[in-house]
C-alpha positions in Angstrom: -106.6 32.5 28.3 -110.0 32.6 29.9 -110.9 29.3 28.3 -107.5 27.7 29.0 -107.6 24.9 31.5 -104.7 23.1 33.1 -104.3 19.3 33.7 -105.4 18.0 37.1 -102.5 18.1 39.5 -100.9 21.2 38.0 -99.7 23.6 40.7 -97.7 26.6 41.5 -95.5 26.1 44.5 -94.5 29.3 46.2 -91.2 29.1 48.2 -89.2 31.5 50.2 -85.9 31.4 48.3 -84.0 32.4 51.4 -84.7 28.9 52.8 -82.8 27.0 50.2 -84.1 23.5 49.6 -87.3 23.9 51.6 -90.6 23.1 49.9 -94.0 23.4 51.7 -95.1 20.0 53.0 -98.4 20.2 51.0 -96.4 20.5 47.8 -94.6 17.2 48.1 -97.4 15.0 46.7 -97.9 17.4 43.8 -94.2 17.4 43.0 -94.2 13.6 43.1 -97.2 13.3 40.8 -96.2 16.0 38.2 -94.9 15.1 34.8 -92.3 17.8 35.2 -91.1 20.4 37.7 -89.8 23.7 36.6 -88.4 26.8 38.2 -90.0 30.2 37.4 -87.6 32.7 35.9 -88.2 34.9 38.9 -86.9 32.3 41.4 -83.5 33.2 42.8 -80.7 31.1 41.0 -79.3 29.9 44.3 -82.7 28.6 45.4 -83.2 26.9 41.9 -79.9 25.2 42.2 -80.5 24.1 45.8 -83.8 22.6 44.8 -82.3 21.0 41.7 -85.1 22.4 39.5 -84.5 23.2 35.8 -85.4 26.7 34.7 -88.9 26.9 33.2 -89.1 26.4 29.4 -91.1 28.9 27.3 -94.0 26.4 26.8 -94.6 25.4 30.4 -98.1 26.9 30.3 -99.0 24.9 27.2 -97.5 21.8 28.8 -99.8 22.3 31.8 -102.8 21.9 29.5 -102.0 18.3 28.7 -100.1 17.0 31.7 -99.7 18.0 35.3 -96.6 20.2 35.9 -95.4 22.1 38.9 -93.9 25.5 38.7 -91.7 26.5 41.6 -91.8 30.3 42.1 -90.7 32.8 44.6 -93.8 34.9 43.9 -96.7 35.1 41.6 -94.8 36.4 38.5 -96.3 36.4 35.0 -95.9 32.7 34.4 -97.1 31.6 37.8 -100.1 34.0 37.6 -101.0 32.6 34.2 -101.2 29.1 35.6 -103.1 30.3 38.7 -105.6 32.1 36.5 -106.0 28.9 34.4 -107.0 26.9 37.5 -103.7 25.6 38.8 -103.5 25.0 42.6 -101.3 27.5 44.4 -99.4 26.0 47.4 -97.3 28.0 49.8 -96.4 28.2 53.5 -95.9 31.1 55.8 -92.3 32.0 56.3 -91.1 30.7 59.7 -90.5 33.3 62.4 -86.9 34.5 62.2 -86.5 34.1 58.5 -85.6 37.9 58.2 -82.5 37.1 60.2 -81.2 35.3 57.2 -81.3 38.5 55.2 -79.6 40.4 58.1 -76.8 37.8 58.0 -76.5 38.1 54.2 -76.3 41.9 54.3 -73.7 41.8 57.1 -71.6 39.3 55.0 -71.9 41.6 51.9 -70.8 44.7 53.9 -67.8 42.8 55.3 -66.7 41.0 52.1 -64.5 42.4 49.3 -66.4 45.0 47.3 -68.5 45.9 50.4 -68.1 48.8 52.8 -64.5 49.9 53.5 -65.3 51.1 57.0 -67.0 47.8 57.9 -64.1 45.8 56.6 -61.6 47.7 58.8 -63.4 47.0 62.1 -62.4 44.4 64.7 -63.8 43.4 68.1 -61.9 46.2 69.9 -63.0 49.0 67.6 -66.6 47.9 67.8 -66.7 47.9 71.6 -67.8 51.5 71.9 -70.7 51.0 69.5 -72.0 47.9 71.4 -72.1 50.0 74.6 -73.7 53.0 72.9 -76.4 50.9 71.3 -77.2 49.1 74.5 -77.7 52.4 76.3 -79.8 53.8 73.4 -82.0 50.6 73.8 -82.3 51.3 77.5 -83.5 54.9 76.7 -86.1 53.6 74.3 -87.4 51.2 76.9 -87.5 53.9 79.6 -89.4 56.2 77.2 -91.9 53.5 76.2 -91.1 54.5 72.6 -92.2 51.5 70.5 -90.8 52.9 67.2 -87.4 53.6 68.9 -87.5 50.2 70.6 -87.8 48.4 67.3 -85.0 50.4 65.8 -82.6 50.1 68.8 -83.2 46.3 69.1 -82.1 46.1 65.4 -79.0 48.2 66.2 -78.1 45.8 69.1 -78.7 42.9 66.8 -76.3 44.5 64.2 -73.6 44.4 66.9 -74.1 40.7 67.4 -74.0 40.0 63.7 -70.9 42.2 63.2 -68.9 40.6 66.0 -69.9 37.1 64.8 -68.8 38.0 61.2 -65.5 39.3 62.5 -65.0 36.1 64.6 -65.6 34.0 61.5 -62.5 35.5 59.9 -60.2 34.6 62.8 -57.6 32.2 61.3 -56.8 30.7 64.7 -60.3 30.0 66.2 -63.0 30.9 63.7 -66.7 30.7 64.6 -69.7 32.4 63.0 -73.3 33.3 63.7 -74.5 29.7 63.5 -72.1 28.6 66.3 -73.2 31.6 68.3 -76.9 30.7 67.9 -76.2 27.0 68.5 -74.5 27.7 71.8 -77.3 29.9 72.9 -79.9 27.2 72.1 -77.8 24.7 74.0 -77.6 27.0 77.0 -81.3 27.8 77.0 -82.3 24.1 76.8 -79.8 22.9 79.5 -80.8 25.6 81.9 -84.5 25.0 81.6 -84.7 21.3 82.3 -88.2 21.8 83.7 -89.3 22.9 80.2 -87.2 20.7 77.9 -86.7 17.6 79.9 -88.3 15.6 82.7 -87.2 17.5 85.8 -88.5 19.1 89.0 -91.3 21.6 88.5 -90.4 25.2 88.9 -93.3 27.1 90.5 -92.0 30.7 90.4 -89.5 33.0 88.8 -87.3 33.3 91.9 -86.9 29.6 92.1 -86.0 29.5 88.4 -83.5 32.3 88.8 -81.7 30.4 91.6 -81.8 27.2 89.6 -80.3 29.1 86.6 -77.4 30.3 88.7 -76.8 26.8 90.1 -76.7 25.3 86.6 -74.5 28.0 85.3 -71.9 27.5 88.1 -72.0 23.8 87.5 -71.6 24.1 83.7 -68.8 26.6 83.9 -67.0 24.9 86.8 -66.6 28.2 88.6 -64.5 28.4 91.7 -66.1 31.5 93.1 -69.6 32.8 93.6 -68.6 36.0 91.9 -66.9 34.4 88.9 -68.5 35.5 85.7 -69.7 38.9 86.9 -69.1 41.4 84.2 -66.6 43.8 85.8 -67.0 46.4 83.1 -70.6 47.2 83.8 -71.6 50.5 85.5 -70.4 50.7 89.2 -73.8 50.7 90.8 -75.0 47.8 88.7 -71.7 46.0 89.5 -72.1 46.5 93.3 -75.7 45.2 93.0 -74.7 42.1 91.1 -71.8 41.3 93.5 -74.2 41.8 96.4 -76.7 39.4 94.8 -74.1 36.7 94.3 -72.5 37.2 97.7 -75.9 37.0 99.5 -76.8 33.7 97.7 -73.4 32.3 98.8 -74.4 33.1 102.4 -72.4 36.3 103.0 -74.2 38.5 105.5 -74.8 42.1 104.6 -72.7 43.4 107.5 -69.7 41.6 106.0 -70.0 43.5 102.8 -68.3 46.9 102.1 -69.5 49.8 104.3 -68.1 52.8 106.0 -67.7 56.6 105.6 -65.6 56.5 102.5 -67.6 57.5 99.4 -67.1 54.2 97.6 -67.9 52.1 100.6 -71.0 54.2 101.4 -72.2 53.9 97.8 -71.7 50.1 97.8 -73.6 49.8 101.1 -76.5 51.8 99.7 -76.6 49.7 96.5 -76.4 46.5 98.5 -79.3 47.5 100.8 -81.4 48.4 97.7 -80.6 45.1 96.0 -81.4 43.0 99.0 -84.7 44.9 99.4 -85.6 43.9 95.9 -84.9 47.3 94.3 -82.5 47.6 91.3 -80.2 50.5 92.3 -79.0 51.1 88.8 -82.5 51.6 87.5 -83.4 53.8 90.5 -80.4 56.0 90.1 -80.9 56.3 86.4 -84.6 57.2 86.9 -83.7 59.9 89.4 -80.9 61.3 87.2 -83.3 61.5 84.2 -85.9 63.2 86.3 -83.3 65.7 87.5 -82.3 66.4 83.9 -85.9 67.2 83.0 -86.2 69.4 86.1 -83.1 71.3 85.0 -84.5 71.9 81.6 -87.8 73.1 83.1 -86.1 75.4 85.5 -84.0 76.9 82.6 -87.1 77.4 80.5 -88.9 79.1 83.4 -85.9 81.4 83.9 -85.9 82.5 80.3 -89.7 83.0 80.4 -89.2 85.5 83.3 -86.3 87.3 81.5 -83.4 85.7 83.4 -80.3 84.2 81.9 -79.7 80.7 83.3 -76.0 81.4 83.3 -76.5 84.2 85.8 -78.8 82.5 88.2 -77.9 82.6 91.9 -78.0 79.6 94.2 -81.3 80.9 95.6 -82.7 81.3 92.1 -81.8 77.6 91.4 -83.5 76.5 94.6 -86.6 78.3 93.7 -86.8 77.2 90.1 -86.0 73.6 90.8 -88.5 73.4 93.6 -91.2 74.5 91.2 -90.0 72.3 88.3 
């Protein structure tokens, strides 16, 4: 094989078989000039059929010695490597960002389809709600802990919830839609709400101006009748109070017209409102304080055990002392 030479124009075209009928742009002139185009046995059947390429005959390497041929392959398998070693040009292209999402969609479809996972097949939007909330909070924990490994994993778990709900929605006989429709609607929203980026529009100089513009465009698109329409009422209460405060303030509602008073709920709302208007996220602040207190509790309990005391038998004064030192 070391003395074997291929005809000029012979090439191995490496494709990502997840992309269907997509060939690298640099391969097009080679394909047009080849005497024949074959698919490597290692190329996925679906990709071979999408490209309309016949499966490679046994003598493709010999054919390449006398006439230019193109072998389309998913990777450098034995046949492709033989051509490459003999001097064939290898043409490929890096996979586009996001191509792994195609695998994620495929796996989700397999799990949900007949012969897949029985548990996955039984789920619906309602049964999945708890997992969406749990995964979102686990992602928040990873962000708070600056844990990059956990962040990558938890982002994947949140993505799974999106894929799962979209797959369930695709099976709805009355109003089906799938992940493509979800993605298309997201793209449309992002483009329409960033006219300064995707169309000739006024220049946005800072993030606050953009945020205000986003809300204006959103209200116009959705034809909302109230400044507080669209606020997710199921979010944690402190975050809900902060969001309502933000919307009300933008509508011109003065802070003294918002909930306040001695009642616990009113007092908490007023505190959250003041924080939000001062540029502080009360949900994040309360969460940070709560997490800090949890760590101080653990430290106090460890200190108690180190000094021979049972945390279950600590007095109020003991707790004051231990927490003050924690």
